[in-house]
C-alpha positions as CSV (number, residue, x, y, z in Angstrom):
1,M,0.0,0.0,0.0
2,Q,1.3,3.4,-1.0
3,N,0.3,7.0,0.1
4,T,-1.0,5.9,3.5
5,N,-0.5,9.2,5.3
6,V,-3.6,11.3,4.7
7,L,-4.6,14.7,6.0
8,I,-8.3,15.6,6.1
9,S,-9.3,19.2,6.4
10,G,-12.7,19.4,8.2
11,A,-14.1,17.4,11.1
12,G,-17.7,17.5,9.8
13,I,-19.8,14.4,8.8
14,A,-17.9,13.9,5.6
15,G,-14.4,14.3,7.1
16,I,-15.0,12.0,10.1
17,A,-16.8,9.3,8.0
18,L,-13.8,9.3,5.6
19,A,-11.4,9.0,8.6
20,Y,-13.4,6.0,9.8
21,W,-13.2,4.2,6.5
22,L,-9.6,5.1,5.7
23,R,-8.5,3.7,9.1
24,R,-10.5,0.6,8.5
25,H,-8.5,0.2,5.2
26,G,-5.2,0.7,6.9
27,F,-4.4,4.3,6.3
28,S,-2.9,6.7,8.8
29,V,-5.2,9.7,9.2
30,T,-5.0,13.2,10.7
31,V,-8.0,15.5,10.8
32,V,-7.5,19.2,11.2
33,E,-10.5,21.4,12.2
34,R,-10.8,25.1,12.5
35,A,-13.3,25.0,15.4
36,E,-12.1,24.3,18.9
37,T,-14.1,21.1,19.3
38,I,-16.7,19.0,17.5
39,R,-19.6,21.2,16.5
40,E,-22.9,20.6,18.4
41,G,-26.4,21.5,17.2
42,G,-27.6,21.6,13.7
43,Y,-30.7,20.6,12.0
44,K,-32.3,17.2,11.9
45,V,-31.1,15.2,8.9
46,D,-32.4,12.1,7.1
47,I,-30.2,9.1,6.3
48,R,-31.9,7.2,3.5
49,G,-31.2,5.0,0.5
50,A,-27.5,4.1,-0.1
51,A,-26.5,6.1,3.1
52,L,-28.5,3.6,5.2
53,E,-26.4,0.8,3.6
54,V,-23.2,2.7,4.4
55,V,-24.0,3.1,8.1
56,E,-25.1,-0.5,8.3
57,R,-21.7,-1.5,6.9
58,M,-20.1,0.6,9.6
59,G,-22.1,-1.4,12.2
60,L,-23.8,1.8,13.4
61,L,-27.3,1.5,12.1
62,D,-28.8,0.3,15.4
63,E,-27.1,3.1,17.3
64,I,-28.4,5.6,14.8
65,R,-31.9,4.3,15.0
66,S,-31.7,4.6,18.8
67,M,-31.1,8.4,18.4
68,R,-34.0,9.0,16.1
69,T,-35.8,12.3,16.6
70,D,-39.1,10.5,16.9
71,V,-41.0,13.5,15.5
72,R,-44.6,12.3,15.6
73,A,-46.6,15.0,13.9
74,G,-46.2,17.9,11.5
75,S,-48.5,20.8,10.7
76,V,-48.7,23.8,8.5
77,V,-50.0,26.9,10.4
78,N,-51.4,30.2,9.4
79,A,-50.4,33.6,10.9
80,A,-52.8,33.1,13.8
81,G,-51.2,29.8,14.6
82,R,-54.2,27.7,13.5
83,R,-53.2,24.3,12.1
84,V,-54.3,24.3,8.5
85,A,-53.0,20.9,7.6
86,S,-51.7,18.1,9.9
87,M,-50.0,14.7,9.2
88,D,-48.0,12.1,11.0
89,G,-44.3,12.9,11.3
90,D,-43.0,10.4,8.7
91,T,-45.6,11.5,6.1
92,F,-44.9,15.2,6.8
93,G,-41.1,14.6,6.5
94,G,-41.4,12.4,3.5
95,R,-39.8,9.4,5.2
96,V,-40.3,5.9,3.9
97,H,-38.4,2.6,3.5
98,G,-36.8,2.7,7.0
99,D,-35.3,6.2,6.7
100,A,-33.6,7.4,9.9
101,E,-34.0,11.0,11.0
102,I,-31.4,12.1,13.5
103,L,-30.0,15.4,14.8
104,R,-26.9,16.3,12.9
105,G,-25.1,17.0,16.2
106,D,-25.9,13.5,17.5
107,L,-24.6,11.9,14.3
108,H,-21.5,14.1,14.4
109,R,-20.7,13.2,18.0
110,M,-21.3,9.5,17.4
111,L,-19.0,9.3,14.5
112,F,-16.3,11.2,16.5
113,E,-16.6,8.8,19.4
114,H,-16.0,5.9,17.0
115,T,-12.9,7.4,15.5
116,K,-11.2,9.4,18.2
117,D,-9.0,6.5,19.4
118,D,-7.6,5.6,16.0
119,V,-7.5,9.1,14.3
120,T,-5.3,12.1,15.1
121,Y,-7.5,15.1,15.6
122,V,-6.1,18.6,15.6
123,F,-8.6,21.3,16.6
124,D,-8.3,25.1,16.5
125,D,-6.1,25.0,13.4
126,S,-6.4,25.1,9.6
127,I,-4.5,24.8,6.4
128,V,-3.1,28.0,5.0
129,S,-0.9,26.7,2.2
130,L,-0.4,23.6,0.0
131,N,2.6,22.9,-2.1
132,E,2.7,19.6,-3.9
133,G,5.9,17.8,-4.7
134,R,6.7,14.5,-6.3
135,E,6.5,12.6,-3.0
136,G,3.7,14.4,-1.2
137,V,2.1,17.7,-0.2
138,D,3.9,20.3,2.0
139,V,1.2,21.7,4.3
140,T,1.5,24.8,6.4
141,F,-1.1,25.5,9.1
142,A,-2.4,28.7,10.7
143,S,-0.6,27.7,13.9
144,G,2.7,27.9,12.1
145,K,3.3,24.2,12.1
146,A,4.2,22.4,8.9
147,D,4.2,18.8,7.7
148,V,4.2,16.6,4.7
149,Y,1.3,14.3,3.8
150,D,0.9,11.8,1.0
151,L,-2.6,13.0,0.3
152,V,-4.8,15.9,1.4
153,V,-8.6,15.8,1.4
154,G,-10.7,18.9,1.6
155,A,-13.9,18.1,3.5
156,D,-14.3,21.6,4.8
157,G,-17.7,22.6,3.6
158,L,-19.4,24.9,1.1
159,H,-16.8,27.7,1.7
160,S,-13.8,25.2,1.5
161,A,-10.5,26.8,2.2
162,T,-8.8,23.7,0.8
163,R,-10.7,24.1,-2.5
164,A,-9.7,27.7,-2.8
165,L,-6.0,26.8,-2.2
166,A,-5.9,24.0,-4.7
167,F,-8.5,24.9,-7.3
168,G,-9.1,28.7,-7.1
169,P,-11.7,31.1,-5.7
170,E,-15.1,29.8,-4.7
171,E,-16.9,32.1,-7.2
172,R,-15.9,29.7,-9.9
173,F,-17.8,26.8,-8.4
174,L,-20.7,28.1,-6.3
175,R,-24.1,28.3,-7.9
176,D,-26.5,30.5,-5.8
177,L,-30.1,29.2,-5.8
178,G,-31.5,32.6,-4.7
179,Y,-32.4,31.7,-1.0
180,Y,-30.9,31.9,2.4
181,I,-31.2,29.6,5.4
182,S,-30.7,30.0,9.2
183,I,-31.0,27.4,11.9
184,F,-30.5,27.6,15.7
185,S,-31.8,26.3,19.0
186,T,-34.6,28.2,20.7
187,P,-36.6,27.9,23.9
188,N,-39.7,25.7,23.4
189,H,-42.2,28.6,23.7
190,L,-44.9,26.5,21.9
191,N,-44.5,23.5,24.3
192,L,-44.0,21.2,21.3
193,D,-43.8,17.5,22.0
194,R,-42.0,15.8,19.1
195,E,-44.0,18.0,16.7
196,E,-43.0,20.3,13.8
197,L,-44.9,23.5,12.9
198,T,-44.3,25.3,9.6
199,Y,-45.5,28.9,8.8
200,I,-45.4,30.0,5.1
201,G,-45.5,33.6,4.1
202,P,-44.7,35.2,0.7
203,G,-41.0,34.5,0.1
204,R,-40.6,33.6,3.8
205,T,-40.9,30.2,5.6
206,A,-40.3,29.7,9.3
207,L,-40.6,26.5,11.3
208,A,-40.1,25.2,14.8
209,Y,-39.9,21.6,16.0
210,S,-39.0,19.5,19.1
211,T,-37.5,16.1,19.2
212,A,-37.1,13.2,21.6
213,K,-34.6,13.8,24.5
214,D,-34.5,17.5,23.9
215,A,-36.5,19.9,26.1
216,G,-35.8,22.8,23.8
217,A,-36.7,23.4,20.2
218,K,-35.0,24.2,16.9
219,A,-36.0,27.0,14.6
220,M,-35.3,27.2,10.9
221,F,-35.8,30.1,8.5
222,L,-35.8,30.0,4.7
223,F,-36.2,33.1,2.6
224,S,-35.8,34.1,-1.0
225,S,-33.4,37.0,-1.7
226,D,-31.1,38.5,-4.3
227,P,-27.4,37.8,-3.4
228,V,-26.4,39.6,-0.1
229,S,-22.9,40.6,0.6
230,Y,-21.7,39.7,4.1
231,D,-18.8,38.4,6.1
232,H,-19.2,34.6,6.7
233,R,-17.5,35.0,10.1
234,D,-19.5,38.1,11.3
235,R,-22.4,36.6,13.2
236,A,-23.9,40.0,14.2
237,Q,-24.1,41.0,10.6
238,Q,-25.8,37.7,9.7
239,E,-28.3,38.1,12.5
240,R,-29.2,41.6,11.2
241,I,-29.8,40.2,7.7
242,L,-32.1,37.5,9.2
243,R,-34.1,40.0,11.3
244,D,-34.5,42.4,8.4
245,A,-35.7,39.7,6.1
246,Y,-38.5,38.7,8.6
247,A,-39.5,42.2,9.8
248,G,-43.2,42.4,10.3
249,E,-43.8,38.7,9.7
250,G,-46.5,37.0,11.7
251,W,-47.1,33.8,13.7
252,E,-44.3,33.1,16.3
253,V,-41.6,34.6,14.2
254,P,-40.8,37.7,16.3
255,R,-40.5,35.6,19.5
256,M,-38.3,33.0,17.7
257,L,-36.0,35.7,16.6
258,D,-35.8,37.2,20.1
259,G,-33.7,34.1,21.1
260,V,-31.3,34.2,18.2
261,A,-28.6,36.1,20.1
262,D,-28.5,33.5,22.8
263,A,-28.2,30.5,20.5
264,A,-24.8,28.8,20.7
265,D,-25.4,26.9,17.5
266,F,-26.5,29.8,15.2
267,Y,-26.0,28.9,11.5
268,F,-26.6,31.2,8.5
269,D,-25.7,30.9,4.8
270,S,-26.9,31.0,1.3
271,L,-28.6,28.1,-0.3
272,S,-25.9,27.3,-2.9
273,Q,-24.5,24.3,-4.8
274,V,-21.0,23.5,-5.8
275,H,-20.4,22.3,-9.4
276,M,-16.9,21.2,-10.5
277,E,-15.6,19.4,-13.5
278,R,-13.1,17.5,-11.4
279,W,-13.0,16.8,-7.6
280,S,-9.2,16.1,-7.5
281,K,-6.1,17.9,-8.6
282,G,-2.8,16.1,-8.1
283,R,-2.7,14.7,-4.6
284,V,-5.6,16.9,-3.3
285,V,-9.2,15.7,-3.5
286,L,-12.5,17.2,-2.3
287,L,-15.3,15.5,-0.5
288,G,-18.9,16.3,0.5
289,D,-20.1,19.9,0.4
290,A,-16.6,21.1,-0.6
291,A,-16.9,19.1,-3.9
292,Y,-20.6,18.8,-4.7
293,C,-22.8,20.6,-2.2
294,A,-26.4,19.9,-3.2
295,S,-27.7,22.5,-0.7
296,P,-29.9,21.8,2.4
297,A,-32.9,22.0,0.1
298,S,-32.0,18.7,-1.4
299,G,-32.4,16.9,1.9
300,Q,-29.4,14.8,0.9
301,G,-26.3,16.6,2.1
302,T,-25.6,14.1,4.9
303,S,-26.3,11.1,2.7
304,L,-23.9,12.5,0.0
305,A,-21.3,12.9,2.7
306,L,-21.6,9.4,4.0
307,V,-21.8,7.7,0.6
308,G,-18.9,9.9,-0.8
309,A,-16.7,9.0,2.2
310,Y,-17.3,5.3,1.7
311,V,-16.6,5.4,-2.0
312,L,-13.5,7.6,-1.8
313,A,-11.9,5.4,0.9
314,G,-12.9,2.3,-0.8
315,E,-11.5,3.3,-4.2
316,L,-8.2,4.4,-2.7
317,A,-7.9,1.1,-0.9
318,A,-8.8,-0.9,-4.0
319,A,-6.1,1.0,-5.9
320,G,-3.5,0.2,-3.3
321,G,-3.2,3.8,-2.4
322,D,-2.5,4.9,-6.0
323,H,-4.1,8.3,-5.8
324,E,-4.6,8.8,-9.5
325,A,-6.4,5.5,-9.9
326,G,-8.3,6.0,-6.6
327,F,-9.5,9.5,-7.4
328,E,-10.5,8.4,-10.9
329,G,-12.5,5.6,-9.4
330,Y,-14.1,7.8,-6.9
331,E,-15.4,10.2,-9.5
332,R,-16.5,7.4,-11.8
333,E,-18.5,5.7,-9.1
334,L,-20.0,8.8,-7.5
335,R,-20.7,11.3,-10.3
336,T,-24.1,10.0,-11.4
337,F,-25.3,9.8,-7.8
338,V,-24.2,13.3,-7.1
339,D,-25.9,14.7,-10.3
340,A,-29.2,13.0,-9.3
341,N,-29.1,14.5,-5.8
342,Q,-28.1,17.9,-6.9
343,K,-31.1,18.2,-9.1
344,L,-33.3,17.9,-6.0
345,G,-32.2,21.3,-4.6
346,P,-33.7,23.7,-7.1
347,S,-37.0,21.8,-7.4
348,N,-37.5,21.2,-3.6
349,I,-36.9,24.8,-2.6
350,K,-39.8,26.0,-4.8
351,R,-42.1,23.8,-2.7
352,M,-40.6,25.1,0.6
353,V,-40.7,28.8,-0.1
354,M,-43.6,30.4,-1.9
355,R,-43.1,33.4,-4.1
356,G,-46.3,35.4,-3.7
357,K,-49.5,35.7,-1.7
358,G,-51.6,33.9,-4.3
359,Q,-49.2,30.9,-4.3
360,V,-49.3,30.8,-0.5
361,R,-53.1,30.8,-0.4
362,F,-53.3,28.1,-3.1
363,S,-50.7,25.9,-1.4
364,M,-52.4,26.2,2.0
365,A,-55.7,25.2,0.5
366,M,-54.3,22.2,-1.3
367,L,-52.4,21.0,1.8
368,S,-55.6,21.4,3.9
369,L,-57.5,19.3,1.4
370,I,-54.9,16.6,1.0
371,S,-54.4,16.2,4.7
372,R,-58.1,15.3,5.1
373,M,-58.2,12.8,2.2
374,P,-58.1,9.1,2.6
375,G,-54.9,7.6,1.2
376,K,-53.0,10.9,1.5
377,E,-49.8,8.9,2.4
378,K,-49.8,7.4,-1.1
379,M,-50.3,10.7,-2.7
380,L,-47.5,12.4,-0.7
381,A,-45.2,9.4,-1.4
382,K,-45.4,10.3,-5.1
383,V,-44.3,13.8,-4.3
384,V,-41.2,12.6,-2.4
385,A,-40.5,9.7,-4.8
386,P,-37.7,11.7,-6.7
387,I,-35.8,12.1,-3.4
388,H,-35.8,8.3,-2.8
389,Q,-34.9,7.6,-6.4
390,A,-31.9,9.9,-6.1
391,A,-31.0,8.5,-2.7
392,N,-30.7,5.0,-4.3
393,A,-29.0,6.2,-7.5
394,I,-25.9,4.2,-6.8
395,S,-25.0,0.5,-6.4
396,L,-22.4,0.3,-3.6
397,K,-19.3,-1.9,-4.2
398,S,-18.0,-4.1,-1.4
399,Y,-14.4,-2.9,-1.0
C-alpha cells in the first residue's frame, strides 16, 4: 500500500466518516478542524437509501436508530397559529423505507466517538498553504506548524479553504439558488412535544420543532433574496440580515427571533450548490459539500457525505493507495449519484418557499384538502419519490 499518510481538512460528517473508512482500510489519518471542538447542534437530517447501507456496513445502524428524533406529527399553520394541515411525522417529513431521521449534532458526536482513538484530531487550526511535490504535499497550518502528507482531502464545507487553495476562488464553483437559510436552537415557547410546525409567508418560511430527548426546540428560516454581501464570520451581521428579512412577519416569528442572540449553534448561509468538472487535482481531493454541495434544500447533504466518504476510501484502498487511480474511481462511481441528488435542490426549494400571496393561499388550500383525504400517504409518497430515487441512484461496491 502506498500513500497511506492522509490529512483531512474538516471534522464534519464527511471528514470524520472518511477518517473512519480510511483507518479501516489501513491508512494513517490526521483530521484538522478550524473549530475548537466537535460542533454541536444543527438541523435534523435524514439518512436514507444508499447512506443507510453505508452506516449498516459501519455497524452503526442500530445506534443511529436509537437516536432518532421521533417527531410524531407535522402541521402547517397560518399567521394566527391555527393548524391548516396536519399529518403524522413520517408523512410530513417524506420518510419511507426505513429512513432514519437524526439530529446532525448527534450523528456528528457518534462518528467522532467511534474514531477518536484511531485518528489524530487537531482542533483550533487550519491549512493556509499547500505545495505539492513529487513525494507528497507540503502543508503549512495557521498555527505555524508544517508537515508533509501523501494525500490531502478537503472536507471543509461549502466555503472550503482547501478548495480555494488547490482549485481557485469559490466564485468559480458556487451556484446561488436565490435563497438563504438560518438554523438555531430556541426555547420551546410553543410547548411542542415531538412535533413540527411550519409557517409559510410570501418569500418567507419559518418553522419550529422539538425532538425526543430535547427539552428545547429548533428554529429554521428559509427566505428568497437576491445575493447579499456579508462576512461569513460576522455573526452579528448575519443576525441583522435575518431580522431584516422577517421584519413584520406573523405567527411566532418575532418571539423565535428574540432568542437568536443567545443561540450557541447559530447557522446562516446562502442556499448554494458546488459544481466542479473535477474533484481532484494532483494529490488533493475534495469530499462532501466542498466538492458537490447539493444545498440543504436537497435533503441529501448528509447522505452524500456518508456515501462519498465510503466510496473515496474504498476506491483508494482498491487502488492500493495509488491516488490517481483511486481518485478516478471515486469520480467514476459517484458522479451519477451526485448529479441525481443535486437536481433535487432547485425543485425542492420551490415547494418550501412560496413566491407570492396567491401561491401561498393556493398551497395552503391544497395542503388542507390533501391532509383530510383518505390515502394521503400514497399521494404524498409520489411527491417525495424523486428524493428516494436519487437516494438510491448508486450501487455500492464491497471494498
